[in-house]
C-alpha positions in Angstrom: 19.7 -12.5 -10.7 17.2 -15.4 -10.7 16.8 -17.7 -7.9 14.7 -18.9 -9.2 6.2 -31.3 -11.1 3.6 -34.0 -10.7 2.0 -35.0 -7.4 3.8 -38.0 -6.0 0.6 -40.1 -6.3 0.0 -39.7 -10.0 3.7 -39.3 -11.0 2.4 -37.5 -14.1 5.5 -35.3 -14.5 7.4 -38.6 -15.0 5.8 -39.3 -18.3 8.5 -39.6 -20.9 8.4 -37.2 -23.9 10.8 -38.9 -26.2 13.7 -36.9 -27.6 12.5 -33.5 -26.7 10.7 -32.6 -29.9 8.2 -29.9 -30.4 5.4 -32.5 -30.4 6.7 -33.8 -27.1 6.6 -30.2 -25.7 2.9 -30.0 -26.6 2.3 -33.3 -24.9 4.1 -32.0 -21.8 1.8 -29.1 -21.7 -1.2 -31.4 -22.0 0.0 -33.6 -19.1 0.7 -30.6 -17.0 -2.7 -29.1 -17.5 -4.3 -32.5 -16.7 -2.2 -32.9 -13.6 -3.2 -29.4 -12.5 -6.9 -30.1 -13.0 -6.6 -33.2 -10.9 -4.7 -31.4 -8.1 -6.7 -30.7 -5.0 -7.0 -27.0 -4.2 -7.4 -25.8 -0.7 -10.2 -23.4 0.3 -9.5 -19.7 0.0 -6.8 -18.5 2.3 -5.9 -22.1 3.4 -3.4 -24.7 2.4 -3.1 -28.4 3.2 -1.1 -29.0 6.3 0.3 -32.0 8.1 -1.3 -33.5 11.1 -0.7 -32.1 14.6 2.8 -30.6 14.4 3.5 -32.0 17.9 3.3 -35.5 16.3 6.1 -34.6 13.9 8.7 -33.6 16.5 12.2 -34.7 15.6 13.7 -37.4 17.8 17.1 -35.6 17.6 18.1 -32.0 16.8 17.6 -31.5 13.1 20.6 -30.5 11.0 20.1 -29.1 7.4 22.7 -28.2 4.8 21.2 -26.3 1.8 22.6 -25.7 -1.7 21.1 -23.6 -4.4 20.4 -20.1 -5.8 18.3 -17.2 -4.7 15.3 -19.3 -4.0 17.2 -20.6 -1.0 19.8 -17.9 -0.3 19.3 -16.5 3.2 22.0 -13.9 2.9 25.0 -15.6 1.3 25.3 -13.2 -1.6 25.1 -10.2 0.7 27.9 -11.6 2.8 30.0 -12.9 0.0 29.7 -10.0 -2.4 29.0 -7.2 0.1 25.6 -6.5 -1.5 23.0 -4.7 0.6 19.3 -5.2 0.1 17.4 -2.6 2.2 13.7 -2.3 2.9 11.3 -3.0 1.3 13.2 -6.3 1.1 12.3 -8.2 4.2 9.5 -5.8 5.2 6.7 -8.4 5.5 8.4 -10.4 8.3 12.0 -9.5 9.3 11.4 -5.7 9.1 15.0 -5.3 8.1 17.6 -6.2 5.5 18.5 -9.9 5.6 20.1 -10.5 2.2 17.0 -12.4 1.1 15.5 -11.5 -2.3 12.0 -11.4 -0.9 9.7 -9.3 1.3 10.0 -11.9 4.0 10.7 -15.6 4.4 11.8 -18.0 1.7 10.5 -21.6 1.4 13.6 -22.8 3.2 12.7 -20.6 6.2 9.3 -22.0 6.4 10.7 -25.6 6.2 13.0 -24.8 9.1 10.1 -23.4 11.0 8.3 -26.7 10.5 11.3 -28.4 12.3 11.2 -25.9 15.1 14.8 -25.0 14.3 16.5 -21.6 13.7 16.8 -20.3 10.2 19.9 -21.4 8.4 22.8 -19.0 8.6 24.7 -18.3 5.3 28.0 -20.1 5.2 29.8 -16.9 4.2 28.4 -14.8 7.0 31.3 -14.1 9.4 29.3 -12.4 12.2 26.3 -13.6 14.1 26.1 -17.0 12.4 24.8 -20.1 14.3 25.7 -23.3 12.5 24.4 -25.7 15.2 21.5 -26.5 12.9 23.5 -26.7 9.7 24.5 -24.1 7.2 23.2 -22.5 4.0 25.6 -22.6 1.0 23.0 -21.3 -1.5 24.0 -18.0 -3.3 21.8 -15.8 -5.4 22.6 -16.0 -9.1 24.2 -19.4 -8.8 23.9 -22.1 -11.4 25.4 -25.6 -12.0 27.5 -24.5 -15.0 30.3 -23.5 -15.5 31.2 -25.7 -12.5 34.3 -24.0 -11.2 33.1 -20.4 -11.0 31.8 -18.8 -7.8 29.2 -19.8 -6.7 28.3 -22.8 -8.8 26.8 -25.9 -7.2 30.2 -27.6 -7.4 31.9 -24.8 -5.5 29.1 -24.8 -2.9 29.7 -28.5 -2.3 33.5 -27.9 -2.0 32.7 -25.2 0.6 30.7 -27.8 2.5 33.5 -30.3 2.4 35.8 -27.6 3.8 33.3 -26.8 6.5 33.1 -30.5 7.5 36.9 -31.0 7.4 37.5 -27.9 9.6 34.8 -29.2 12.0 36.6 -32.5 12.4 40.0 -30.7 12.8 38.6 -28.6 15.6 37.3 -31.7 17.4 40.7 -33.5 16.9 42.4 -30.6 18.6 40.0 -30.5 21.5 37.8 -27.7 20.2 34.1 -27.5 19.9 32.3 -27.7 16.6 28.6 -26.7 16.0 28.0 -30.0 14.1 29.5 -33.3 15.2 30.0 -36.5 13.2 26.5 -37.8 14.0 25.1 -34.4 12.9 26.8 -34.6 9.5 25.8 -38.2 9.1 22.1 -37.7 9.9 21.6 -34.3 8.3 19.3 -33.4 5.5 21.0 -32.2 2.3 18.6 -30.0 0.4 19.4 -29.0 -3.2 17.3 -26.4 -5.1 19.1 -25.2 -8.2 18.8 -25.1 -12.0 16.5 -22.1 -12.6 19.4 -19.9 -13.6 20.8 -22.5 -15.9 17.5 -23.0 -17.6 16.8 -19.3 -17.9 20.3 -18.9 -19.5 19.7 -21.7 -21.9 16.5 -20.2 -23.2 18.0 -16.8 -23.3 20.8 -18.0 -25.5 18.5 -18.5 -28.4 19.4 -22.2 -28.7 16.8 -24.4 -30.3 14.3 -26.0 -27.9 15.3 -29.5 -28.9 19.0 -28.8 -28.2 18.1 -27.4 -24.8 16.2 -30.6 -23.9 18.7 -33.1 -25.4 22.0 -31.3 -24.6 21.8 -28.5 -22.1 19.4 -30.0 -19.6 21.2 -33.3 -19.3 24.4 -31.4 -18.6 22.7 -29.5 -15.8 21.3 -32.7 -14.4 24.7 -34.3 -14.5 26.1 -31.6 -12.2 23.3 -32.1 -9.7 23.9 -35.9 -9.8 27.6 -35.3 -9.3 26.9 -33.0 -6.3 24.7 -35.7 -4.7 27.2 -38.4 -5.3 30.0 -36.3 -3.9 28.0 -35.6 -0.7 27.1 -39.3 -0.5 30.6 -40.5 -0.7 31.5 -38.0 2.0 29.0 -39.4 4.4 25.6 -37.9 3.5 22.6 -40.2 3.2 19.5 -38.0 3.3 18.7 -35.9 0.3 15.8 -33.6 -0.6 15.8 -32.3 -4.2 13.5 -29.6 -5.5 12.6 -29.4 -9.2 12.4 -26.0 -10.8 9.3 -23.8 -11.0 7.3 -22.6 -13.9 9.7 -20.3 -15.7 7.1 -19.1 -18.1 5.0 -17.6 -15.3 7.6 -15.2 -14.1 6.9 -11.5 -14.8 10.5 -11.2 -15.8 9.9 -13.5 -18.7 6.4 -12.3 -19.5 7.5 -8.7 -19.8 9.9 -9.4 -22.6 8.6 -8.1 -26.0 6.8 -10.7 -28.1 5.2 -10.7 -31.5 1.9 -12.0 -30.3 0.3 -14.0 -27.4 0.2 -17.4 -29.2 2.6 -18.8 -26.7 0.5 -17.9 -23.7 -1.5 -20.7 -22.0 -4.9 -20.3 -20.2 -3.1 -19.0 -17.1 -1.2 -16.3 -19.0 2.1 -18.1 -18.8 4.6 -18.8 -21.6 4.1 -22.4 -22.8 7.6 -22.9 -24.3 9.4 -21.9 -21.1 7.1 -24.0 -18.9 7.6 -27.0 -21.2 11.3 -26.5 -20.8 10.9 -26.5 -17.0 8.7 -29.6 -17.3 11.4 -31.4 -19.2 14.0 -30.4 -16.7 12.0 -31.8 -13.9 11.3 -35.0 -15.8 15.0 -35.6 -16.2 15.8 -34.5 -12.6 13.2 -36.9 -11.2 14.6 -39.8 -13.3 18.1 -38.9 -12.1 16.8 -39.1 -8.5 15.3 -42.5 -9.2 18.6 -43.7 -10.5 20.5 -42.4 -7.5 18.0 -44.0 -5.2 18.9 -47.4 -6.7 22.6 -46.8 -6.9 23.4 -45.2 -3.6 23.1 -47.9 -0.9 21.5 -46.7 2.3 20.6 -43.3 0.8 17.2 -41.7 0.7 16.7 -39.3 -2.2 13.4 -37.4 -2.3 12.4 -35.5 -5.3 9.8 -32.8 -4.9 7.8 -31.4 -7.8 7.9 -27.7 -7.3 6.6 -26.9 -10.8 3.1 -28.3 -10.2 3.0 -26.6 -6.8 3.8 -23.2 -8.1 1.8 -23.5 -11.3 -1.2 -24.4 -9.3 -0.6 -21.3 -7.1 -0.7 -19.1 -10.3 -3.5 -20.9 -12.1 -5.7 -21.1 -9.0 -4.5 -18.0 -7.3 -7.8 -16.8 -6.0 -8.3 -20.0 -4.1 -5.2 -19.1 -2.1 -6.2 -15.5 -1.5 -4.0 -13.9 -4.2 -5.2 -11.2 -6.5 -2.1 -10.7 -8.8 -0.5 -14.0 -10.0 1.6 -12.5 -12.8 2.5 -9.0 -11.7 5.5 -8.1 -9.5 4.8 -6.3 -6.3 8.2 -4.5 -6.4 9.3 -3.2 -9.8 8.5 -0.7 -12.4 6.1 -0.2 -15.3 2.7 -1.0 -13.8 0.2 -3.6 -15.1 0.2 -6.2 -16.5 3.6 -7.3 -15.1 5.2 -4.3 -13.3 8.6 -5.5 -14.5 11.3 -3.5 -16.4 14.7 -5.0 -16.9 16.2 -1.6 -16.6 14.4 -0.6 -13.4 14.4 -3.6 -11.1 13.1 -3.7 -7.5 15.3 -1.3 -5.5 16.5 0.3 -8.8 16.1 4.1 -9.3 12.4 4.9 -9.6 11.1 1.5 -8.6 7.6 1.2 -7.1 6.3 -1.2 -4.5 2.8 -2.4 -3.8 1.1 -1.7 -0.5 0.2 -5.3 0.3 2.5 -8.0 -0.9 0.2 -10.7 0.5 -2.0 -10.1 -2.5 0.8 -10.9 -5.0 2.5 -14.2 -5.9 5.6 -12.5 -7.3 7.7 -10.1 -5.2 10.1 -8.7 -7.8 9.4 -10.5 -11.0 11.6 -13.4 -10.3 11.2 -14.3 -6.6 8.0 -15.1 -4.7 6.5 -13.1 -1.8 6.5 -14.2 1.8 2.8 -15.1 1.4 3.4 -17.2 -1.7 6.4 -19.0 -0.2 4.2 -19.9 2.7 1.8 -21.7 0.4 4.6 -23.4 -1.5 6.2 -24.7 1.8 2.9 -26.1 3.1 2.4 -27.9 -0.2 5.9 -29.4 0.1 5.3 -30.4 3.7 2.1 -32.2 2.7 4.3 -34.8 1.0 1.8 -35.1 -1.9 4.3 -33.7 -4.4 7.3 -35.8 -3.3 8.7 -39.1 -4.6 8.9 -41.2 -2.5 6.1 -39.8 -0.3 8.1 -39.1 2.9 7.5 -36.3 5.4 10.0 -33.5 5.3 11.2 -34.4 8.8 11.9 -38.0 8.0 15.6 -37.6 8.5 15.4 -36.5 12.1 12.7 -38.9 13.4 14.4 -42.3 13.1 
């Protein structure tokens, strides 16, 4: 159940690669490597941060609505499907089950912390939810296609529209709603989805060129449709995450292969990362188009691939010892991942210190790794246009 990018200054991930040929894939790898080499790496144990957080205080209470997969799911699949994820899930921070596929916080949690707001409650959680700061519609395992199945991006957007309609109905009948009209209008709409689509496309055995020229455009079309639907229903602030380096996931690396010719210098699968690179290229271009088309809207694209690849390739600079091995899984080195014995599965084993690992369970990142990713996002260096994450609540 998977959740789960050039720096905004260089815009290197925006380089076109023609029709998605094998030669273009090789060019994509070269550009990615060059961009990574040019990226500034923080000293060991440190990450780049914004200026004094006090200077970034919101002028009004921030409201965030999130859509996506397990990279962003704060408990939606647990509430919606009745799944239970006991310890060691959540052990590094919450010390209890929260429905997150992580040993602690997700990137979205860290982003909410940066706004001094509560963590987002899952839309489907009936008890104990607080929607005054928005709601989280992300569900683990979600994809963009097929669009009418639970819990595709399209369905998540429909759930949001229902949430908004019911809020206005309550107000009309003298009731109290956690988010008012101004809250919906000024909210940030965060979208982080596509990893499951991309994983499924490559898992289908389809030719690389077909994935780039047919499947990826179909995924991007769904994301564009979601943004446009939200826009025409009053949204104006969008924050869109590209996908991460699929070829660096232990889940993918643990699959049997004839040889290691497809591995790059970081030990990641080049073909899968090229596919992720192409996906982000097309997503970034789509965000550019929407920025021109949607009057009054701000559409920020953030290159998560470069952030996460840098985390793997330069892991020691961030204090990590194991960039490609799952902390929670089965099988031991080099990847500690077995499709038949996943984290929490019968016989699974978990590392003592997740802070030394980038990957938590072979697909999702650890609390420590998510902290680095969030700080990189907050730096603004990987976003187009270069806006601070809290831009939507400052004006």
